[in-house]
PQR file with spaces between the fields and no chain letter, atoms N, CA, C, O and H, PARSE charges and radii, in Angstrom:
ATOM       1  N    MET     1      14.646  -31.751   74.965 -0.4000 1.5000
ATOM       2  CA   MET     1      15.911  -32.444   75.177 -0.0000 2.0000
ATOM       3  C    MET     1      15.796  -33.925   74.835  0.5500 1.7000
ATOM       4  O    MET     1      16.725  -34.514   74.283 -0.5500 1.4000
ATOM       5  N    LYS     2      14.646  -34.530   75.165 -0.4000 1.5000
ATOM       6  CA   LYS     2      14.485  -35.953   74.873 -0.0000 2.0000
ATOM       7  C    LYS     2      14.537  -36.222   73.373  0.5500 1.7000
ATOM       8  O    LYS     2      15.010  -37.272   72.938 -0.5500 1.4000
ATOM       9  H    LYS     2      13.890  -34.052   75.613  0.4000 1.0000
ATOM      10  N    GLN     3      14.044  -35.261   72.585 -0.4000 1.5000
ATOM      11  CA   GLN     3      14.050  -35.428   71.127 -0.0000 2.0000
ATOM      12  C    GLN     3      15.489  -35.517   70.616  0.5500 1.7000
ATOM      13  O    GLN     3      15.779  -36.306   69.716 -0.5500 1.4000
ATOM      14  H    GLN     3      13.659  -34.408   72.939  0.4000 1.0000
ATOM      15  N    VAL     4      16.387  -34.715   71.184 -0.4000 1.5000
ATOM      16  CA   VAL     4      17.796  -34.727   70.769 -0.0000 2.0000
ATOM      17  C    VAL     4      18.410  -36.082   71.087  0.5500 1.7000
ATOM      18  O    VAL     4      19.136  -36.643   70.266 -0.5500 1.4000
ATOM      19  H    VAL     4      16.151  -34.075   71.915  0.4000 1.0000
ATOM      20  N    ILE     5      18.126  -36.610   72.270 -0.4000 1.5000
ATOM      21  CA   ILE     5      18.686  -37.911   72.658 -0.0000 2.0000
ATOM      22  C    ILE     5      18.164  -39.004   71.727  0.5500 1.7000
ATOM      23  O    ILE     5      18.922  -39.881   71.314 -0.5500 1.4000
ATOM      24  H    ILE     5      17.537  -36.155   72.937  0.4000 1.0000
ATOM      25  N    LYS     6      16.875  -38.954   71.395 -0.4000 1.5000
ATOM      26  CA   LYS     6      16.321  -39.949   70.474 -0.0000 2.0000
ATOM      27  C    LYS     6      17.020  -39.870   69.126  0.5500 1.7000
ATOM      28  O    LYS     6      17.340  -40.894   68.521 -0.5500 1.4000
ATOM      29  H    LYS     6      16.259  -38.241   71.730  0.4000 1.0000
ATOM      30  N    HIS     7      17.254  -38.651   68.660 -0.4000 1.5000
ATOM      31  CA   HIS     7      17.884  -38.457   67.355 -0.0000 2.0000
ATOM      32  C    HIS     7      19.309  -39.009   67.363  0.5500 1.7000
ATOM      33  O    HIS     7      19.731  -39.665   66.410 -0.5500 1.4000
ATOM      34  H    HIS     7      16.994  -37.820   69.151  0.4000 1.0000
ATOM      35  N    GLU     8      20.055  -38.738   68.452 -0.4000 1.5000
ATOM      36  CA   GLU     8      21.424  -39.248   68.540 -0.0000 2.0000
ATOM      37  C    GLU     8      21.435  -40.769   68.618  0.5500 1.7000
ATOM      38  O    GLU     8      22.307  -41.413   68.034 -0.5500 1.4000
ATOM      39  H    GLU     8      19.713  -38.205   69.226  0.4000 1.0000
ATOM      40  N    LEU     9      20.483  -41.345   69.327 -0.4000 1.5000
ATOM      41  CA   LEU     9      20.397  -42.807   69.397 -0.0000 2.0000
ATOM      42  C    LEU     9      20.104  -43.393   68.021  0.5500 1.7000
ATOM      43  O    LEU     9      20.667  -44.423   67.648 -0.5500 1.4000
ATOM      44  H    LEU     9      19.774  -40.823   69.801  0.4000 1.0000
ATOM      45  N    ALA    10      19.230  -42.742   67.271 -0.4000 1.5000
ATOM      46  CA   ALA    10      18.908  -43.233   65.929 -0.0000 2.0000
ATOM      47  C    ALA    10      20.132  -43.181   65.026  0.5500 1.7000
ATOM      48  O    ALA    10      20.376  -44.105   64.250 -0.5500 1.4000
ATOM      49  H    ALA    10      18.773  -41.905   67.574  0.4000 1.0000
ATOM      50  N    ILE    11      20.902  -42.101   65.125 -0.4000 1.5000
ATOM      51  CA   ILE    11      22.115  -41.991   64.309 -0.0000 2.0000
ATOM      52  C    ILE    11      23.110  -43.076   64.705  0.5500 1.7000
ATOM      53  O    ILE    11      23.689  -43.733   63.839 -0.5500 1.4000
ATOM      54  H    ILE    11      20.704  -41.350   65.755  0.4000 1.0000
ATOM      55  N    ALA    12      23.312  -43.269   66.008 -0.4000 1.5000
ATOM      56  CA   ALA    12      24.264  -44.276   66.482 -0.0000 2.0000
ATOM      57  C    ALA    12      23.831  -45.671   66.043  0.5500 1.7000
ATOM      58  O    ALA    12      24.665  -46.479   65.634 -0.5500 1.4000
ATOM      59  H    ALA    12      22.842  -42.736   66.712  0.4000 1.0000
ATOM      60  N    PHE    13      22.541  -45.956   66.123 -0.4000 1.5000
ATOM      61  CA   PHE    13      22.034  -47.265   65.712 -0.0000 2.0000
ATOM      62  C    PHE    13      22.255  -47.486   64.221  0.5500 1.7000
ATOM      63  O    PHE    13      22.654  -48.574   63.805 -0.5500 1.4000
ATOM      64  H    PHE    13      21.863  -45.300   66.455  0.4000 1.0000
ATOM      65  N    THR    14      21.996  -46.459   63.418 -0.4000 1.5000
ATOM      66  CA   THR    14      22.181  -46.572   61.964 -0.0000 2.0000
ATOM      67  C    THR    14      23.643  -46.805   61.616  0.5500 1.7000
ATOM      68  O    THR    14      23.959  -47.656   60.784 -0.5500 1.4000
ATOM      69  H    THR    14      21.671  -45.576   63.756  0.4000 1.0000
ATOM      70  N    VAL    15      24.538  -46.049   62.251 -0.4000 1.5000
ATOM      71  CA   VAL    15      25.970  -46.222   61.989 -0.0000 2.0000
ATOM      72  C    VAL    15      26.404  -47.631   62.381  0.5500 1.7000
ATOM      73  O    VAL    15      27.160  -48.269   61.649 -0.5500 1.4000
ATOM      74  H    VAL    15      24.281  -45.357   62.927  0.4000 1.0000
ATOM      75  N    GLY    16      25.941  -48.118   63.514 -0.4000 1.5000
ATOM      76  CA   GLY    16      26.283  -49.474   63.950 -0.0000 2.0000
ATOM      77  C    GLY    16      25.781  -50.522   62.983  0.5500 1.7000
ATOM      78  O    GLY    16      26.489  -51.486   62.691 -0.5500 1.4000
ATOM      79  H    GLY    16      25.327  -47.599   64.109  0.4000 1.0000
ATOM      80  N    ALA    17      24.562  -50.349   62.477 -0.4000 1.5000
ATOM      81  CA   ALA    17      24.008  -51.315   61.530 -0.0000 2.0000
ATOM      82  C    ALA    17      24.810  -51.331   60.235  0.5500 1.7000
ATOM      83  O    ALA    17      25.069  -52.397   59.675 -0.5500 1.4000
ATOM      84  H    ALA    17      23.987  -49.566   62.714  0.4000 1.0000
ATOM      85  N    VAL    18      25.204  -50.155   59.758 -0.4000 1.5000
ATOM      86  CA   VAL    18      25.992  -50.077   58.520 -0.0000 2.0000
ATOM      87  C    VAL    18      27.340  -50.761   58.709  0.5500 1.7000
ATOM      88  O    VAL    18      27.776  -51.515   57.840 -0.5500 1.4000
ATOM      89  H    VAL    18      24.994  -49.290   60.212  0.4000 1.0000
ATOM      90  N    LEU    19      28.005  -50.507   59.832 -0.4000 1.5000
ATOM      91  CA   LEU    19      29.299  -51.148   60.093 -0.0000 2.0000
ATOM      92  C    LEU    19      29.154  -52.663   60.201  0.5500 1.7000
ATOM      93  O    LEU    19      30.017  -53.404   59.730 -0.5500 1.4000
ATOM      94  H    LEU    19      27.651  -49.894   60.538  0.4000 1.0000
ATOM      95  N    LEU    20      28.070  -53.126   60.815 -0.4000 1.5000
ATOM      96  CA   LEU    20      27.840  -54.568   60.927 -0.0000 2.0000
ATOM      97  C    LEU    20      27.674  -55.197   59.553  0.5500 1.7000
ATOM      98  O    LEU    20      28.244  -56.255   59.284 -0.5500 1.4000
ATOM      99  H    LEU    20      27.368  -52.525   61.197  0.4000 1.0000
ATOM     100  N    VAL    21      26.900  -54.560   58.681 -0.4000 1.5000
ATOM     101  CA   VAL    21      26.697  -55.084   57.328 -0.0000 2.0000
ATOM     102  C    VAL    21      28.018  -55.125   56.569  0.5500 1.7000
ATOM     103  O    VAL    21      28.311  -56.104   55.883 -0.5500 1.4000
ATOM     104  H    VAL    21      26.437  -53.701   58.899  0.4000 1.0000
ATOM     105  N    ILE    22      28.820  -54.061   56.689 -0.4000 1.5000
ATOM     106  CA   ILE    22      30.108  -54.032   55.990 -0.0000 2.0000
ATOM     107  C    ILE    22      31.012  -55.151   56.488  0.5500 1.7000
ATOM     108  O    ILE    22      31.683  -55.803   55.687 -0.5500 1.4000
ATOM     109  H    ILE    22      28.582  -53.266   57.246  0.4000 1.0000
ATOM     110  N    SER    23      31.040  -55.386   57.799 -0.4000 1.5000
ATOM     111  CA   SER    23      31.919  -56.424   58.337 -0.0000 2.0000
ATOM     112  C    SER    23      31.445  -57.812   57.921  0.5500 1.7000
ATOM     113  O    SER    23      32.272  -58.684   57.652 -0.5500 1.4000
ATOM     114  H    SER    23      30.494  -54.857   58.449  0.4000 1.0000
ATOM     115  N    VAL    24      30.133  -58.037   57.862 -0.4000 1.5000
ATOM     116  CA   VAL    24      29.620  -59.339   57.410 -0.0000 2.0000
ATOM     117  C    VAL    24      29.997  -59.577   55.958  0.5500 1.7000
ATOM     118  O    VAL    24      30.399  -60.683   55.596 -0.5500 1.4000
ATOM     119  H    VAL    24      29.462  -57.329   58.080  0.4000 1.0000
ATOM     120  N    ILE    25      29.872  -58.549   55.118 -0.4000 1.5000
ATOM     121  CA   ILE    25      30.262  -58.689   53.711 -0.0000 2.0000
ATOM     122  C    ILE    25      31.759  -58.990   53.614  0.5500 1.7000
ATOM     123  O    ILE    25      32.177  -59.809   52.795 -0.5500 1.4000
ATOM     124  H    ILE    25      29.546  -57.650   55.412  0.4000 1.0000
ATOM     125  N    GLY    26      32.558  -58.334   54.439 -0.4000 1.5000
ATOM     126  CA   GLY    26      33.996  -58.584   54.435 -0.0000 2.0000
ATOM     127  C    GLY    26      34.338  -60.001   54.834  0.5500 1.7000
ATOM     128  O    GLY    26      35.217  -60.615   54.228 -0.5500 1.4000
ATOM     129  H    GLY    26      32.219  -57.668   55.104  0.4000 1.0000
ATOM     130  N    VAL    27      33.663  -60.539   55.842 -0.4000 1.5000
ATOM     131  CA   VAL    27      33.918  -61.918   56.271 -0.0000 2.0000
ATOM     132  C    VAL    27      33.522  -62.892   55.170  0.5500 1.7000
ATOM     133  O    VAL    27      34.240  -63.856   54.905 -0.5500 1.4000
ATOM     134  H    VAL    27      32.949  -60.040   56.334  0.4000 1.0000
ATOM     135  N    MET    28      32.386  -62.648   54.530 -0.4000 1.5000
ATOM     136  CA   MET    28      31.952  -63.547   53.454 -0.0000 2.0000
ATOM     137  C    MET    28      32.938  -63.505   52.294  0.5500 1.7000
ATOM     138  O    MET    28      33.234  -64.538   51.693 -0.5500 1.4000
ATOM     139  H    MET    28      31.802  -61.865   54.746  0.4000 1.0000
ATOM     140  N    ALA    29      33.448  -62.314   51.974 -0.4000 1.5000
ATOM     141  CA   ALA    29      34.404  -62.194   50.875 -0.0000 2.0000
ATOM     142  C    ALA    29      35.717  -62.882   51.229  0.5500 1.7000
ATOM     143  O    ALA    29      36.339  -63.500   50.365 -0.5500 1.4000
ATOM     144  H    ALA    29      33.207  -61.475   52.462  0.4000 1.0000
ATOM     145  N    SER    30      36.148  -62.786   52.487 -0.4000 1.5000
ATOM     146  CA   SER    30      37.433  -63.386   52.857 -0.0000 2.0000
ATOM     147  C    SER    30      37.332  -64.906   52.899  0.5500 1.7000
ATOM     148  O    SER    30      38.338  -65.594   52.727 -0.5500 1.4000
ATOM     149  H    SER    30      35.643  -62.285   53.189  0.4000 1.0000
ATOM     150  N    ARG    31      36.137  -65.441   53.126 -0.4000 1.5000
ATOM     151  CA   ARG    31      36.008  -66.905   53.116 -0.0000 2.0000
ATOM     152  C    ARG    31      36.138  -67.453   51.705  0.5500 1.7000
ATOM     153  O    ARG    31      36.566  -68.592   51.515 -0.5500 1.4000
ATOM     154  H    ARG    31      35.319  -64.883   53.266  0.4000 1.0000
ATOM     155  N    ARG    32      35.767  -66.642   50.707 -0.4000 1.5000
ATOM     156  CA   ARG    32      35.833  -67.111   49.322 -0.0000 2.0000
ATOM     157  C    ARG    32      37.144  -66.717   48.649  0.5500 1.7000
ATOM     158  O    ARG    32      37.306  -66.931   47.448 -0.5500 1.4000
ATOM     159  H    ARG    32      35.419  -65.718   50.861  0.4000 1.0000
ATOM     160  N    ALA    33      38.084  -66.142   49.406 -0.4000 1.5000
ATOM     161  CA   ALA    33      39.305  -65.602   48.803 -0.0000 2.0000
ATOM     162  C    ALA    33      40.228  -66.643   48.160  0.5500 1.7000
ATOM     163  O    ALA    33      40.838  -66.323   47.140 -0.5500 1.4000
ATOM     164  H    ALA    33      37.952  -65.967   50.381  0.4000 1.0000
ATOM     165  N    PRO    34      40.372  -67.872   48.687 -0.5600 1.5000
ATOM     166  CA   PRO    34      41.389  -68.768   48.113  0.2800 2.0000
ATOM     167  C    PRO    34      41.243  -69.067   46.628  0.5500 1.7000
ATOM     168  O    PRO    34      42.229  -69.454   46.000 -0.5500 1.4000
ATOM     169  N    ASP    35      40.051  -68.904   46.027 -0.4000 1.5000
ATOM     170  CA   ASP    35      39.963  -69.201   44.593 -0.0000 2.0000
ATOM     171  C    ASP    35      40.533  -68.072   43.735  0.5500 1.7000
ATOM     172  O    ASP    35      40.453  -68.130   42.508 -0.5500 1.4000
ATOM     173  H    ASP    35      39.250  -68.589   46.537  0.4000 1.0000
ATOM     174  N    VAL    36      41.105  -67.053   44.364 -0.4000 1.5000
ATOM     175  CA   VAL    36      41.814  -66.014   43.599 -0.0000 2.0000
ATOM     176  C    VAL    36      42.984  -66.648   42.856  0.5500 1.7000
ATOM     177  O    VAL    36      43.301  -66.255   41.733 -0.5500 1.4000
ATOM     178  H    VAL    36      41.170  -67.006   45.361  0.4000 1.0000
ATOM     179  N    ARG    37      43.629  -67.638   43.492 -0.4000 1.5000
ATOM     180  CA   ARG    37      44.781  -68.286   42.873 -0.0000 2.0000
ATOM     181  C    ARG    37      44.412  -68.963   41.561  0.5500 1.7000
ATOM     182  O    ARG    37      45.136  -68.846   40.572 -0.5500 1.4000
ATOM     183  H    ARG    37      43.371  -67.957   44.404  0.4000 1.0000
ATOM     184  N    SER    38      43.281  -69.674   41.553 -0.4000 1.5000
ATOM     185  CA   SER    38      42.908  -70.404   40.343 -0.0000 2.0000
ATOM     186  C    SER    38      42.458  -69.454   39.236  0.5500 1.7000
ATOM     187  O    SER    38      42.602  -69.771   38.055 -0.5500 1.4000
ATOM     188  H    SER    38      42.693  -69.768   42.356  0.4000 1.0000
ATOM     189  N    GLN    39      41.911  -68.286   39.604 -0.4000 1.5000
ATOM     190  CA   GLN    39      41.439  -67.351   38.580 -0.0000 2.0000
ATOM     191  C    GLN    39      42.585  -66.569   37.949  0.5500 1.7000
ATOM     192  O    GLN    39      42.606  -66.373   36.734 -0.5500 1.4000
ATOM     193  H    GLN    39      41.794  -68.028   40.563  0.4000 1.0000
ATOM     194  N    THR    40      43.540  -66.121   38.765 -0.4000 1.5000
ATOM     195  CA   THR    40      44.571  -65.222   38.254 -0.0000 2.0000
ATOM     196  C    THR    40      45.918  -65.898   38.064  0.5500 1.7000
ATOM     197  O    THR    40      46.767  -65.379   37.340 -0.5500 1.4000
ATOM     198  H    THR    40      43.523  -66.280   39.752  0.4000 1.0000
ATOM     199  N    GLY    41      46.133  -67.047   38.700 -0.4000 1.5000
ATOM     200  CA   GLY    41      47.439  -67.684   38.636 -0.0000 2.0000
ATOM     201  C    GLY    41      48.442  -67.045   39.571  0.5500 1.7000
ATOM     202  O    GLY    41      49.616  -67.416   39.559 -0.5500 1.4000
ATOM     203  H    GLY    41      45.443  -67.469   39.289  0.4000 1.0000
ATOM     204  N    ILE    42      48.004  -66.083   40.392 -0.4000 1.5000
ATOM     205  CA   ILE    42      48.893  -65.422   41.344 -0.0000 2.0000
ATOM     206  C    ILE    42      48.596  -65.992   42.731  0.5500 1.7000
ATOM     207  O    ILE    42      47.444  -66.014   43.165 -0.5500 1.4000
ATOM     208  H    ILE    42      47.051  -65.782   40.401  0.4000 1.0000
ATOM     209  N    ASP    43      49.634  -66.448   43.418 -0.4000 1.5000
ATOM     210  CA   ASP    43      49.454  -66.966   44.771 -0.0000 2.0000
ATOM     211  C    ASP    43      49.471  -65.790   45.745  0.5500 1.7000
ATOM     212  O    ASP    43      50.509  -65.145   45.897 -0.5500 1.4000
ATOM     213  H    ASP    43      50.569  -66.430   43.065  0.4000 1.0000
ATOM     214  N    PRO    44      48.347  -65.489   46.412 -0.5600 1.5000
ATOM     215  CA   PRO    44      48.323  -64.318   47.294  0.2800 2.0000
ATOM     216  C    PRO    44      49.186  -64.487   48.537  0.5500 1.7000
ATOM     217  O    PRO    44      49.486  -63.503   49.212 -0.5500 1.4000
ATOM     218  N    TYR    45      49.594  -65.719   48.853 -0.4000 1.5000
ATOM     219  CA   TYR    45      50.373  -65.944   50.067 -0.0000 2.0000
ATOM     220  C    TYR    45      51.874  -65.936   49.806  0.5500 1.7000
ATOM     221  O    TYR    45      52.664  -65.982   50.750 -0.5500 1.4000
ATOM     222  H    TYR    45      49.350  -66.519   48.304  0.4000 1.0000
ATOM     223  N    LYS    46      52.285  -65.878   48.525 -0.4000 1.5000
ATOM     224  CA   LYS    46      53.706  -65.839   48.202 -0.0000 2.0000
ATOM     225  C    LYS    46      54.170  -64.387   48.256  0.5500 1.7000
ATOM     226  O    LYS    46      53.515  -63.517   47.682 -0.5500 1.4000
ATOM     227  H    LYS    46      51.644  -65.841   47.758  0.4000 1.0000
ATOM     228  N    PRO    47      55.284  -64.106   48.932 -0.5600 1.5000
ATOM     229  CA   PRO    47      55.721  -62.708   48.978  0.2800 2.0000
ATOM     230  C    PRO    47      56.129  -62.208   47.599  0.5500 1.7000
ATOM     231  O    PRO    47      56.744  -62.934   46.818 -0.5500 1.4000
ATOM     232  N    MET    48      55.782  -60.967   47.314 -0.4000 1.5000
ATOM     233  CA   MET    48      56.119  -60.402   46.011 -0.0000 2.0000
ATOM     234  C    MET    48      57.574  -59.952   46.020  0.5500 1.7000
ATOM     235  O    MET    48      58.087  -59.567   47.071 -0.5500 1.4000
ATOM     236  H    MET    48      55.283  -60.377   47.949  0.4000 1.0000
ATOM     237  N    PRO    49      58.254  -59.990   44.869 -0.5600 1.5000
ATOM     238  CA   PRO    49      59.631  -59.496   44.827  0.2800 2.0000
ATOM     239  C    PRO    49      59.668  -57.988   45.058  0.5500 1.7000
ATOM     240  O    PRO    49      58.729  -57.268   44.718 -0.5500 1.4000
ATOM     241  N    ALA    50      60.758  -57.532   45.636 -0.4000 1.5000
ATOM     242  CA   ALA    50      60.886  -56.100   45.908 -0.0000 2.0000
ATOM     243  C    ALA    50      60.996  -55.346   44.595  0.5500 1.7000
ATOM     244  O    ALA    50      61.630  -55.837   43.661 -0.5500 1.4000
ATOM     245  H    ALA    50      61.521  -58.117   45.912  0.4000 1.0000
ATOM     246  N    PRO    51      60.395  -54.163   44.495 -0.5600 1.5000
ATOM     247  CA   PRO    51      60.545  -53.375   43.272  0.2800 2.0000
ATOM     248  C    PRO    51      61.993  -52.922   43.088  0.5500 1.7000
ATOM     249  O    PRO    51      62.778  -52.924   44.036 -0.5500 1.4000
ATOM     250  N    GLU    52      62.333  -52.538   41.871 -0.4000 1.5000
ATOM     251  CA   GLU    52      63.727  -52.214   41.536 -0.0000 2.0000
ATOM     252  C    GLU    52      64.312  -51.144   42.450  0.5500 1.7000
ATOM     253  O    GLU    52      65.455  -51.264   42.891 -0.5500 1.4000
ATOM     254  H    GLU    52      61.695  -52.536   41.101  0.4000 1.0000
ATOM     255  N    PHE    53      63.533  -50.091   42.739 -0.4000 1.5000
ATOM     256  CA   PHE    53      64.087  -48.984   43.517 -0.0000 2.0000
ATOM     257  C    PHE    53      64.335  -49.373   44.976  0.5500 1.7000
ATOM     258  O    PHE    53      65.019  -48.644   45.695 -0.5500 1.4000
ATOM     259  H    PHE    53      62.604  -49.993   42.381  0.4000 1.0000
ATOM     260  N    ALA    54      63.792  -50.505   45.423 -0.4000 1.5000
ATOM     261  CA   ALA    54      63.986  -50.917   46.812 -0.0000 2.0000
ATOM     262  C    ALA    54      65.228  -51.785   46.980  0.5500 1.7000
ATOM     263  O    ALA    54      65.671  -52.015   48.106 -0.5500 1.4000
ATOM     264  H    ALA    54      63.237  -51.097   44.838  0.4000 1.0000
ATOM     265  N    ARG    55      65.796  -52.269   45.878 -0.4000 1.5000
ATOM     266  CA   ARG    55      66.967  -53.137   45.975 -0.0000 2.0000
ATOM     267  C    ARG    55      68.220  -52.295   46.218  0.5500 1.7000
ATOM     268  O    ARG    55      68.338  -51.189   45.690 -0.5500 1.4000
ATOM     269  H    ARG    55      65.437  -52.082   44.964  0.4000 1.0000
ATOM     270  N    PRO    56      69.151  -52.814   47.012 -0.5600 1.5000
ATOM     271  CA   PRO    56      70.377  -52.038   47.262  0.2800 2.0000
ATOM     272  C    PRO    56      71.225  -51.930   46.000  0.5500 1.7000
ATOM     273  O    PRO    56      71.276  -52.859   45.193 -0.5500 1.4000
ATOM     274  N    VAL    57      71.884  -50.800   45.838 -0.4000 1.5000
ATOM     275  CA   VAL    57      72.742  -50.582   44.670 -0.0000 2.0000
ATOM     276  C    VAL    57      74.058  -51.317   44.906  0.5500 1.7000
ATOM     277  O    VAL    57      74.678  -51.138   45.954 -0.5500 1.4000
ATOM     278  H    VAL    57      71.843  -50.045   46.493  0.4000 1.0000
ATOM     279  N    PRO    58      74.501  -52.145   43.950 -0.5600 1.5000
ATOM     280  CA   PRO    58      75.767  -52.869   44.168  0.2800 2.0000
ATOM     281  C    PRO    58      76.952  -51.911   44.193  0.5500 1.7000
ATOM     282  O    PRO    58      77.035  -50.971   43.403 -0.5500 1.4000
ATOM     283  N    LYS    59      77.873  -52.180   45.127 -0.4000 1.5000
ATOM     284  CA   LYS    59      79.072  -51.327   45.237 -0.0000 2.0000
ATOM     285  C    LYS    59      80.121  -51.821   44.254  0.5500 1.7000
ATOM     286  O    LYS    59      80.344  -53.025   44.123 -0.5500 1.4000
ATOM     287  H    LYS    59      77.806  -52.944   45.769  0.4000 1.0000
ATOM     288  N    GLU    60      80.753  -50.899   43.574 -0.4000 1.5000
ATOM     289  CA   GLU    60      81.778  -51.293   42.590 -0.0000 2.0000
ATOM     290  C    GLU    60      83.158  -50.879   43.061  0.5500 1.7000
ATOM     291  O    GLU    60      84.146  -51.125   42.369 -0.5500 1.4000
ATOM     292  H    GLU    60      80.572  -49.921   43.680  0.4000 1.0000
């Protein structure tokens, strides 16, 4: 029984370590995000226009 508990602890520890690494990479990427504007010319904070199918049809 102790072997099963050790195995489950190892799996839980590995999953936690992987999630921690992913979150650290995400934080580092989000800190460098503002230069997206200078590379693409698109302002990520400006709302995008609604697509054509989302606009109301004018009544005639």
